[in-house]
ChimeraX commands (.cxc) that place a marker at each C-alpha (Angstrom):
marker #1 position 46.34,-3.78,-10.55 radius 0.5
marker #1 position 45.74,-7.31,-9.87 radius 0.5
marker #1 position 48.66,-8.52,-12.30 radius 0.5
marker #1 position 50.85,-6.24,-10.24 radius 0.5
marker #1 position 49.63,-7.83,-7.24 radius 0.5
marker #1 position 50.06,-11.26,-8.68 radius 0.5
marker #1 position 53.66,-10.80,-9.76 radius 0.5
marker #1 position 54.63,-9.73,-6.17 radius 0.5
marker #1 position 52.83,-12.72,-4.65 radius 0.5
marker #1 position 54.31,-14.67,-7.21 radius 0.5
marker #1 position 57.74,-13.76,-6.27 radius 0.5
marker #1 position 57.33,-14.63,-2.71 radius 0.5
marker #1 position 56.01,-18.20,-3.71 radius 0.5
marker #1 position 59.12,-18.58,-5.81 radius 0.5
marker #1 position 61.52,-17.45,-2.99 radius 0.5
marker #1 position 59.46,-19.71,-0.38 radius 0.5
marker #1 position 60.22,-22.72,-2.74 radius 0.5
marker #1 position 63.63,-22.05,-3.09 radius 0.5
marker #1 position 63.75,-21.66,0.80 radius 0.5
marker #1 position 62.48,-25.01,1.07 radius 0.5
marker #1 position 64.57,-26.59,-1.40 radius 0.5
marker #1 position 67.62,-25.51,0.71 radius 0.5
marker #1 position 66.16,-26.28,4.08 radius 0.5
marker #1 position 64.54,-29.63,3.30 radius 0.5
marker #1 position 67.69,-31.77,1.79 radius 0.5
marker #1 position 65.48,-34.25,0.02 radius 0.5
marker #1 position 62.07,-33.76,-1.47 radius 0.5
marker #1 position 59.24,-35.68,0.40 radius 0.5
marker #1 position 57.90,-38.29,-1.80 radius 0.5
marker #1 position 54.12,-37.89,-1.13 radius 0.5
marker #1 position 54.37,-33.81,-1.06 radius 0.5
marker #1 position 56.73,-32.13,-3.52 radius 0.5
marker #1 position 58.15,-28.58,-2.57 radius 0.5
marker #1 position 55.88,-26.92,-5.11 radius 0.5
marker #1 position 52.94,-28.31,-2.98 radius 0.5
marker #1 position 54.54,-27.07,0.09 radius 0.5
marker #1 position 55.30,-23.96,-1.31 radius 0.5
marker #1 position 51.72,-23.25,-1.85 radius 0.5
marker #1 position 50.76,-24.39,1.36 radius 0.5
marker #1 position 53.20,-22.15,3.15 radius 0.5
marker #1 position 52.75,-19.00,0.95 radius 0.5
marker #1 position 48.77,-19.38,1.70 radius 0.5
marker #1 position 49.39,-19.54,5.48 radius 0.5
marker #1 position 51.75,-16.52,5.26 radius 0.5
marker #1 position 49.64,-14.16,3.84 radius 0.5
marker #1 position 46.65,-15.29,5.81 radius 0.5
marker #1 position 49.23,-14.57,8.74 radius 0.5
marker #1 position 50.01,-11.18,7.51 radius 0.5
marker #1 position 46.22,-10.39,7.03 radius 0.5
marker #1 position 45.49,-11.60,10.76 radius 0.5
marker #1 position 45.61,-7.86,12.22 radius 0.5
marker #1 position 42.67,-7.01,9.98 radius 0.5
marker #1 position 40.60,-9.80,10.89 radius 0.5
marker #1 position 41.26,-9.02,14.77 radius 0.5
marker #1 position 40.40,-5.56,13.96 radius 0.5
marker #1 position 37.21,-7.25,12.57 radius 0.5
marker #1 position 36.48,-9.60,15.25 radius 0.5
marker #1 position 36.92,-6.55,17.89 radius 0.5
marker #1 position 34.34,-4.60,15.48 radius 0.5
marker #1 position 31.86,-7.56,15.61 radius 0.5
marker #1 position 32.42,-7.98,19.59 radius 0.5
marker #1 position 31.96,-4.06,19.82 radius 0.5
marker #1 position 28.50,-4.51,17.79 radius 0.5
marker #1 position 27.32,-7.37,20.07 radius 0.5
marker #1 position 28.22,-4.98,23.23 radius 0.5
marker #1 position 26.19,-2.06,21.54 radius 0.5
marker #1 position 23.24,-4.21,20.23 radius 0.5
marker #1 position 21.15,-3.93,23.47 radius 0.5
marker #1 position 21.36,-0.23,23.37 radius 0.5
marker #1 position 20.50,-0.42,19.62 radius 0.5
marker #1 position 17.45,-2.76,20.27 radius 0.5
marker #1 position 16.10,-0.03,22.60 radius 0.5
marker #1 position 16.60,2.61,20.26 radius 0.5
marker #1 position 14.86,0.44,17.48 radius 0.5
marker #1 position 11.87,-0.09,20.13 radius 0.5
marker #1 position 11.68,3.77,21.04 radius 0.5
marker #1 position 11.92,5.01,17.79 radius 0.5
marker #1 position 10.46,2.51,15.57 radius 0.5
marker #1 position 7.79,4.93,13.95 radius 0.5
marker #1 position 10.56,7.60,13.35 radius 0.5
marker #1 position 13.27,6.16,11.09 radius 0.5
marker #1 position 15.24,9.62,10.65 radius 0.5
marker #1 position 15.40,9.94,14.72 radius 0.5
marker #1 position 16.35,6.41,14.90 radius 0.5
marker #1 position 19.25,6.56,12.48 radius 0.5
marker #1 position 20.35,9.97,14.12 radius 0.5
marker #1 position 20.18,8.34,17.33 radius 0.5
marker #1 position 21.89,5.26,16.19 radius 0.5
marker #1 position 24.78,7.11,14.77 radius 0.5
marker #1 position 25.13,9.28,17.95 radius 0.5
marker #1 position 25.35,5.92,19.87 radius 0.5
marker #1 position 28.14,4.75,17.53 radius 0.5
marker #1 position 30.07,7.90,18.09 radius 0.5
marker #1 position 29.78,8.05,21.51 radius 0.5
marker #1 position 31.13,4.56,21.90 radius 0.5
marker #1 position 34.04,5.41,19.39 radius 0.5
marker #1 position 32.70,2.65,17.03 radius 0.5
marker #1 position 32.35,2.63,13.14 radius 0.5
marker #1 position 30.07,-0.23,11.87 radius 0.5
marker #1 position 31.85,0.24,8.13 radius 0.5
marker #1 position 35.36,-0.90,9.40 radius 0.5
marker #1 position 33.61,-4.52,9.72 radius 0.5
marker #1 position 34.06,-4.47,5.99 radius 0.5
marker #1 position 37.40,-2.96,5.60 radius 0.5
marker #1 position 39.27,-6.28,5.71 radius 0.5
marker #1 position 37.20,-7.98,3.09 radius 0.5
marker #1 position 37.68,-5.11,0.66 radius 0.5
marker #1 position 41.57,-5.09,1.49 radius 0.5
marker #1 position 41.83,-9.34,1.00 radius 0.5
marker #1 position 39.43,-9.36,-2.03 radius 0.5
marker #1 position 42.47,-8.50,-4.58 radius 0.5
marker #1 position 44.87,-10.63,-2.86 radius 0.5
marker #1 position 42.62,-13.51,-3.28 radius 0.5
marker #1 position 41.94,-12.90,-6.81 radius 0.5
marker #1 position 45.84,-12.69,-7.39 radius 0.5
marker #1 position 46.28,-15.83,-5.73 radius 0.5
marker #1 position 44.06,-17.45,-8.34 radius 0.5
marker #1 position 46.08,-15.75,-10.93 radius 0.5
marker #1 position 49.30,-17.19,-9.64 radius 0.5
marker #1 position 47.99,-20.92,-9.19 radius 0.5
marker #1 position 46.30,-20.79,-12.58 radius 0.5
marker #1 position 49.44,-19.55,-14.37 radius 0.5
marker #1 position 52.46,-20.10,-12.10 radius 0.5
marker #1 position 55.00,-19.81,-15.20 radius 0.5
marker #1 position 53.97,-16.35,-15.89 radius 0.5
marker #1 position 54.11,-15.08,-12.14 radius 0.5
marker #1 position 56.36,-17.04,-10.05 radius 0.5
marker #1 position 58.34,-19.68,-12.19 radius 0.5
marker #1 position 59.24,-17.61,-15.29 radius 0.5
marker #1 position 62.35,-20.03,-16.21 radius 0.5
marker #1 position 60.46,-22.82,-18.38 radius 0.5
marker #1 position 63.11,-25.29,-17.99 radius 0.5
marker #1 position 62.59,-24.99,-13.85 radius 0.5
marker #1 position 59.55,-25.17,-13.97 radius 0.5
marker #1 position 59.11,-28.19,-16.19 radius 0.5
marker #1 position 61.63,-29.99,-13.96 radius 0.5
marker #1 position 60.00,-29.45,-10.85 radius 0.5
marker #1 position 57.97,-32.29,-8.69 radius 0.5
marker #1 position 54.17,-30.77,-8.63 radius 0.5
marker #1 position 52.76,-33.74,-6.88 radius 0.5
marker #1 position 50.66,-33.66,-3.49 radius 0.5
marker #1 position 49.78,-36.82,-2.15 radius 0.5
marker #1 position 47.03,-38.90,-4.47 radius 0.5
marker #1 position 47.82,-35.92,-7.33 radius 0.5
marker #1 position 50.53,-36.44,-9.58 radius 0.5
marker #1 position 50.54,-32.72,-10.85 radius 0.5
marker #1 position 49.19,-29.87,-9.15 radius 0.5
marker #1 position 48.87,-28.31,-12.48 radius 0.5
marker #1 position 46.35,-30.78,-13.74 radius 0.5
marker #1 position 42.69,-30.55,-12.78 radius 0.5
marker #1 position 41.66,-32.79,-9.47 radius 0.5
marker #1 position 39.45,-35.31,-11.26 radius 0.5
marker #1 position 39.02,-37.31,-8.26 radius 0.5
marker #1 position 37.37,-33.90,-6.97 radius 0.5
marker #1 position 38.83,-34.61,-3.12 radius 0.5
marker #1 position 40.47,-31.46,-2.71 radius 0.5
marker #1 position 37.47,-29.39,-4.27 radius 0.5
marker #1 position 35.03,-30.99,-2.27 radius 0.5
marker #1 position 37.26,-30.23,0.81 radius 0.5
marker #1 position 37.60,-26.43,-0.01 radius 0.5
marker #1 position 33.73,-26.43,-0.73 radius 0.5
marker #1 position 32.80,-28.03,2.55 radius 0.5
marker #1 position 35.33,-25.54,4.43 radius 0.5
marker #1 position 33.30,-22.89,2.52 radius 0.5
marker #1 position 30.11,-24.03,3.82 radius 0.5
marker #1 position 31.13,-24.23,7.24 radius 0.5
marker #1 position 32.92,-20.93,7.51 radius 0.5
marker #1 position 29.79,-19.27,5.90 radius 0.5
marker #1 position 27.42,-20.77,8.63 radius 0.5
marker #1 position 29.81,-20.09,11.45 radius 0.5
marker #1 position 30.00,-16.38,10.02 radius 0.5
marker #1 position 25.95,-16.34,9.70 radius 0.5
marker #1 position 25.85,-17.17,13.39 radius 0.5
marker #1 position 28.33,-14.34,14.14 radius 0.5
marker #1 position 26.10,-11.87,12.36 radius 0.5
marker #1 position 22.84,-13.24,13.95 radius 0.5
marker #1 position 24.75,-12.86,17.16 radius 0.5
marker #1 position 25.81,-9.20,16.52 radius 0.5
marker #1 position 22.79,-7.81,14.54 radius 0.5
marker #1 position 19.89,-9.89,15.29 radius 0.5
marker #1 position 17.79,-7.95,12.90 radius 0.5
marker #1 position 20.31,-9.34,9.92 radius 0.5
marker #1 position 18.80,-12.88,10.39 radius 0.5
marker #1 position 15.43,-11.65,10.32 radius 0.5
marker #1 position 16.14,-9.82,6.91 radius 0.5
marker #1 position 17.98,-12.89,5.56 radius 0.5
marker #1 position 14.85,-15.08,6.45 radius 0.5
marker #1 position 12.22,-12.93,4.57 radius 0.5
marker #1 position 14.37,-12.37,1.65 radius 0.5
marker #1 position 15.82,-15.71,1.23 radius 0.5
marker #1 position 19.31,-14.04,0.17 radius 0.5
marker #1 position 21.53,-15.77,2.99 radius 0.5
marker #1 position 20.34,-19.10,2.19 radius 0.5
marker #1 position 21.16,-18.74,-1.74 radius 0.5
marker #1 position 24.60,-16.92,-0.77 radius 0.5
marker #1 position 25.15,-19.85,1.88 radius 0.5
marker #1 position 25.20,-22.54,-0.58 radius 0.5
marker #1 position 26.25,-21.05,-3.81 radius 0.5
marker #1 position 29.87,-20.53,-2.88 radius 0.5
marker #1 position 30.53,-24.20,-2.17 radius 0.5
marker #1 position 28.61,-25.12,-5.41 radius 0.5
marker #1 position 30.80,-22.88,-7.49 radius 0.5
marker #1 position 33.98,-23.98,-5.85 radius 0.5
marker #1 position 32.85,-27.39,-6.79 radius 0.5
marker #1 position 32.02,-26.20,-10.58 radius 0.5
marker #1 position 35.32,-24.51,-10.55 radius 0.5
marker #1 position 37.42,-27.39,-9.35 radius 0.5
marker #1 position 35.95,-29.47,-12.29 radius 0.5
marker #1 position 37.94,-26.90,-14.70 radius 0.5
marker #1 position 40.81,-25.46,-12.60 radius 0.5
marker #1 position 44.24,-26.70,-11.83 radius 0.5
marker #1 position 44.81,-28.76,-8.56 radius 0.5
marker #1 position 47.04,-26.10,-7.26 radius 0.5
marker #1 position 44.04,-23.65,-6.91 radius 0.5
marker #1 position 42.15,-26.57,-5.31 radius 0.5
marker #1 position 44.84,-26.86,-2.82 radius 0.5
marker #1 position 45.09,-23.09,-2.10 radius 0.5
marker #1 position 41.28,-22.74,-1.47 radius 0.5
marker #1 position 41.30,-25.58,1.03 radius 0.5
marker #1 position 44.32,-24.37,3.12 radius 0.5
marker #1 position 42.95,-20.81,2.87 radius 0.5
marker #1 position 39.59,-21.88,3.95 radius 0.5
marker #1 position 40.80,-24.17,6.86 radius 0.5
marker #1 position 42.34,-21.17,8.25 radius 0.5
marker #1 position 39.36,-18.73,7.68 radius 0.5
marker #1 position 37.58,-21.41,9.18 radius 0.5
marker #1 position 39.59,-21.42,12.45 radius 0.5
marker #1 position 39.38,-17.66,12.51 radius 0.5
marker #1 position 35.75,-17.65,12.39 radius 0.5
marker #1 position 35.86,-20.45,15.33 radius 0.5
marker #1 position 38.23,-18.15,17.56 radius 0.5
marker #1 position 35.86,-15.07,16.67 radius 0.5
marker #1 position 32.91,-16.81,17.35 radius 0.5
marker #1 position 34.18,-17.75,20.95 radius 0.5
marker #1 position 35.27,-14.16,21.53 radius 0.5
marker #1 position 32.09,-12.79,20.92 radius 0.5
marker #1 position 30.44,-15.46,23.36 radius 0.5
marker #1 position 32.95,-14.63,26.10 radius 0.5
marker #1 position 32.08,-10.65,25.76 radius 0.5
marker #1 position 28.14,-11.32,25.70 radius 0.5
marker #1 position 28.83,-13.50,28.98 radius 0.5
marker #1 position 30.80,-10.67,30.35 radius 0.5
marker #1 position 28.21,-8.02,29.55 radius 0.5
marker #1 position 25.39,-10.00,31.08 radius 0.5
marker #1 position 27.52,-10.83,34.08 radius 0.5
marker #1 position 28.34,-6.94,34.36 radius 0.5
marker #1 position 24.55,-6.20,34.05 radius 0.5
marker #1 position 23.58,-8.91,36.65 radius 0.5
marker #1 position 26.04,-7.29,39.19 radius 0.5
marker #1 position 24.84,-4.07,38.44 radius 0.5
marker #1 position 21.31,-4.91,39.11 radius 0.5
marker #1 position 22.32,-6.67,42.61 radius 0.5
marker #1 position 24.21,-3.76,43.65 radius 0.5
marker #1 position 21.11,-1.37,42.96 radius 0.5
marker #1 position 18.91,-3.88,44.99 radius 0.5
marker #1 position 21.64,-3.70,47.70 radius 0.5
marker #1 position 21.28,-0.04,47.98 radius 0.5
marker link #1:1,2 radius 0.2
marker link #1:2,3 radius 0.2
marker link #1:3,4 radius 0.2
marker link #1:4,5 radius 0.2
marker link #1:5,6 radius 0.2
marker link #1:6,7 radius 0.2
marker link #1:7,8 radius 0.2
marker link #1:8,9 radius 0.2
marker link #1:9,10 radius 0.2
marker link #1:10,11 radius 0.2
marker link #1:11,12 radius 0.2
marker link #1:12,13 radius 0.2
marker link #1:13,14 radius 0.2
marker link #1:14,15 radius 0.2
marker link #1:15,16 radius 0.2
marker link #1:16,17 radius 0.2
marker link #1:17,18 radius 0.2
marker link #1:18,19 radius 0.2
marker link #1:19,20 radius 0.2
marker link #1:20,21 radius 0.2
marker link #1:21,22 radius 0.2
marker link #1:22,23 radius 0.2
marker link #1:23,24 radius 0.2
marker link #1:24,25 radius 0.2
marker link #1:25,26 radius 0.2
marker link #1:26,27 radius 0.2
marker link #1:27,28 radius 0.2
marker link #1:28,29 radius 0.2
marker link #1:29,30 radius 0.2
marker link #1:30,31 radius 0.2
marker link #1:31,32 radius 0.2
marker link #1:32,33 radius 0.2
marker link #1:33,34 radius 0.2
marker link #1:34,35 radius 0.2
marker link #1:35,36 radius 0.2
marker link #1:36,37 radius 0.2
marker link #1:37,38 radius 0.2
marker link #1:38,39 radius 0.2
marker link #1:39,40 radius 0.2
marker link #1:40,41 radius 0.2
marker link #1:41,42 radius 0.2
marker link #1:42,43 radius 0.2
marker link #1:43,44 radius 0.2
marker link #1:44,45 radius 0.2
marker link #1:45,46 radius 0.2
marker link #1:46,47 radius 0.2
marker link #1:47,48 radius 0.2
marker link #1:48,49 radius 0.2
marker link #1:49,50 radius 0.2
marker link #1:50,51 radius 0.2
marker link #1:51,52 radius 0.2
marker link #1:52,53 radius 0.2
marker link #1:53,54 radius 0.2
marker link #1:54,55 radius 0.2
marker link #1:55,56 radius 0.2
marker link #1:56,57 radius 0.2
marker link #1:57,58 radius 0.2
marker link #1:58,59 radius 0.2
marker link #1:59,60 radius 0.2
marker link #1:60,61 radius 0.2
marker link #1:61,62 radius 0.2
marker link #1:62,63 radius 0.2
marker link #1:63,64 radius 0.2
marker link #1:64,65 radius 0.2
marker link #1:65,66 radius 0.2
marker link #1:66,67 radius 0.2
marker link #1:67,68 radius 0.2
marker link #1:68,69 radius 0.2
marker link #1:69,70 radius 0.2
marker link #1:70,71 radius 0.2
marker link #1:71,72 radius 0.2
marker link #1:72,73 radius 0.2
marker link #1:73,74 radius 0.2
marker link #1:74,75 radius 0.2
marker link #1:75,76 radius 0.2
marker link #1:76,77 radius 0.2
marker link #1:77,78 radius 0.2
marker link #1:78,79 radius 0.2
marker link #1:79,80 radius 0.2
marker link #1:80,81 radius 0.2
marker link #1:81,82 radius 0.2
marker link #1:82,83 radius 0.2
marker link #1:83,84 radius 0.2
marker link #1:84,85 radius 0.2
marker link #1:85,86 radius 0.2
marker link #1:86,87 radius 0.2
marker link #1:87,88 radius 0.2
marker link #1:88,89 radius 0.2
marker link #1:89,90 radius 0.2
marker link #1:90,91 radius 0.2
marker link #1:91,92 radius 0.2
marker link #1:92,93 radius 0.2
marker link #1:93,94 radius 0.2
marker link #1:94,95 radius 0.2
marker link #1:95,96 radius 0.2
marker link #1:96,97 radius 0.2
marker link #1:97,98 radius 0.2
marker link #1:98,99 radius 0.2
marker link #1:99,100 radius 0.2
marker link #1:100,101 radius 0.2
marker link #1:101,102 radius 0.2
marker link #1:102,103 radius 0.2
marker link #1:103,104 radius 0.2
marker link #1:104,105 radius 0.2
marker link #1:105,106 radius 0.2
marker link #1:106,107 radius 0.2
marker link #1:107,108 radius 0.2
marker link #1:108,109 radius 0.2
marker link #1:109,110 radius 0.2
marker link #1:110,111 radius 0.2
marker link #1:111,112 radius 0.2
marker link #1:112,113 radius 0.2
marker link #1:113,114 radius 0.2
marker link #1:114,115 radius 0.2
marker link #1:115,116 radius 0.2
marker link #1:116,117 radius 0.2
marker link #1:117,118 radius 0.2
marker link #1:118,119 radius 0.2
marker link #1:119,120 radius 0.2
marker link #1:120,121 radius 0.2
marker link #1:121,122 radius 0.2
marker link #1:122,123 radius 0.2
marker link #1:123,124 radius 0.2
marker link #1:124,125 radius 0.2
marker link #1:125,126 radius 0.2
marker link #1:126,127 radius 0.2
marker link #1:127,128 radius 0.2
marker link #1:128,129 radius 0.2
marker link #1:129,130 radius 0.2
marker link #1:130,131 radius 0.2
marker link #1:131,132 radius 0.2
marker link #1:132,133 radius 0.2
marker link #1:133,134 radius 0.2
marker link #1:134,135 radius 0.2
marker link #1:135,136 radius 0.2
marker link #1:136,137 radius 0.2
marker link #1:137,138 radius 0.2
marker link #1:138,139 radius 0.2
marker link #1:139,140 radius 0.2
marker link #1:140,141 radius 0.2
marker link #1:141,142 radius 0.2
marker link #1:142,143 radius 0.2
marker link #1:143,144 radius 0.2
marker link #1:144,145 radius 0.2
marker link #1:145,146 radius 0.2
marker link #1:146,147 radius 0.2
marker link #1:147,148 radius 0.2
marker link #1:148,149 radius 0.2
marker link #1:149,150 radius 0.2
marker link #1:150,151 radius 0.2
marker link #1:151,152 radius 0.2
marker link #1:152,153 radius 0.2
marker link #1:153,154 radius 0.2
marker link #1:154,155 radius 0.2
marker link #1:155,156 radius 0.2
marker link #1:156,157 radius 0.2
marker link #1:157,158 radius 0.2
marker link #1:158,159 radius 0.2
marker link #1:159,160 radius 0.2
marker link #1:160,161 radius 0.2
marker link #1:161,162 radius 0.2
marker link #1:162,163 radius 0.2
marker link #1:163,164 radius 0.2
marker link #1:164,165 radius 0.2
marker link #1:165,166 radius 0.2
marker link #1:166,167 radius 0.2
marker link #1:167,168 radius 0.2
marker link #1:168,169 radius 0.2
marker link #1:169,170 radius 0.2
marker link #1:170,171 radius 0.2
marker link #1:171,172 radius 0.2
marker link #1:172,173 radius 0.2
marker link #1:173,174 radius 0.2
marker link #1:174,175 radius 0.2
marker link #1:175,176 radius 0.2
marker link #1:176,177 radius 0.2
marker link #1:177,178 radius 0.2
marker link #1:178,179 radius 0.2
marker link #1:179,180 radius 0.2
marker link #1:180,181 radius 0.2
marker link #1:181,182 radius 0.2
marker link #1:182,183 radius 0.2
marker link #1:183,184 radius 0.2
marker link #1:184,185 radius 0.2
marker link #1:185,186 radius 0.2
marker link #1:186,187 radius 0.2
marker link #1:187,188 radius 0.2
marker link #1:188,189 radius 0.2
marker link #1:189,190 radius 0.2
marker link #1:190,191 radius 0.2
marker link #1:191,192 radius 0.2
marker link #1:192,193 radius 0.2
marker link #1:193,194 radius 0.2
marker link #1:194,195 radius 0.2
marker link #1:195,196 radius 0.2
marker link #1:196,197 radius 0.2
marker link #1:197,198 radius 0.2
marker link #1:198,199 radius 0.2
marker link #1:199,200 radius 0.2
marker link #1:200,201 radius 0.2
marker link #1:201,202 radius 0.2
marker link #1:202,203 radius 0.2
marker link #1:203,204 radius 0.2
marker link #1:204,205 radius 0.2
marker link #1:205,206 radius 0.2
marker link #1:206,207 radius 0.2
marker link #1:207,208 radius 0.2
marker link #1:208,209 radius 0.2
marker link #1:209,210 radius 0.2
marker link #1:210,211 radius 0.2
marker link #1:211,212 radius 0.2
marker link #1:212,213 radius 0.2
marker link #1:213,214 radius 0.2
marker link #1:214,215 radius 0.2
marker link #1:215,216 radius 0.2
marker link #1:216,217 radius 0.2
marker link #1:217,218 radius 0.2
marker link #1:218,219 radius 0.2
marker link #1:219,220 radius 0.2
marker link #1:220,221 radius 0.2
marker link #1:221,222 radius 0.2
marker link #1:222,223 radius 0.2
marker link #1:223,224 radius 0.2
marker link #1:224,225 radius 0.2
marker link #1:225,226 radius 0.2
marker link #1:226,227 radius 0.2
marker link #1:227,228 radius 0.2
marker link #1:228,229 radius 0.2
marker link #1:229,230 radius 0.2
marker link #1:230,231 radius 0.2
marker link #1:231,232 radius 0.2
marker link #1:232,233 radius 0.2
marker link #1:233,234 radius 0.2
marker link #1:234,235 radius 0.2
marker link #1:235,236 radius 0.2
marker link #1:236,237 radius 0.2
marker link #1:237,238 radius 0.2
marker link #1:238,239 radius 0.2
marker link #1:239,240 radius 0.2
marker link #1:240,241 radius 0.2
marker link #1:241,242 radius 0.2
marker link #1:242,243 radius 0.2
marker link #1:243,244 radius 0.2
marker link #1:244,245 radius 0.2
marker link #1:245,246 radius 0.2
marker link #1:246,247 radius 0.2
marker link #1:247,248 radius 0.2
marker link #1:248,249 radius 0.2
marker link #1:249,250 radius 0.2
marker link #1:250,251 radius 0.2
marker link #1:251,252 radius 0.2
marker link #1:252,253 radius 0.2
marker link #1:253,254 radius 0.2
marker link #1:254,255 radius 0.2
marker link #1:255,256 radius 0.2
marker link #1:256,257 radius 0.2
view
């Protein structure tokens, strides 16, 4: 399944490379058509997945709106977990909200992420199947002379790791806003902190062994994801402010009556 998806995405990378060749008359000295194709392909598929991410943001925003009601139920039925579960489910049903929908974008994106890893690890198999063409291609990216080689300077892996950490920290803040109990549970178990730093560390270790093209893909992908998270965080903040303002207005109206 992953190999099939990688073949399709590899063809997209190939055609984008060809398109860049025809639209840009002369290949830039600092950044090759191949490096540009990696960047453009990554952005295109991140944009293609944007509707899923928007749905996830709406799900998070809805969760933030329902959180005060959930907390009331938790206080009211704190000694009756079965009733709490039923009442919470009823609340979500009445609000036409499915908490599990927040996981759907991650499940769909995972095979695509793995497929890109396959492509940039072995581009001759999945994208540039003509050996003579692949060998003649320039593959430089600024200080890197060949994205097929490992980035010995570790610049791109450090950028990718830093962006991953920033995204994880922001995601943690979003989760704390949408579900305050998630933060408390994470502090008790210590799992969140471990996961927070595990991803960036794994990227750094992988960057010592994998092609620079993979590190470039990670950097572009994580930069795009970070921007998405910033927008998501702001939208949730705005939703909270609107909810607080609406509650304040209702309270003042009741007083005036």
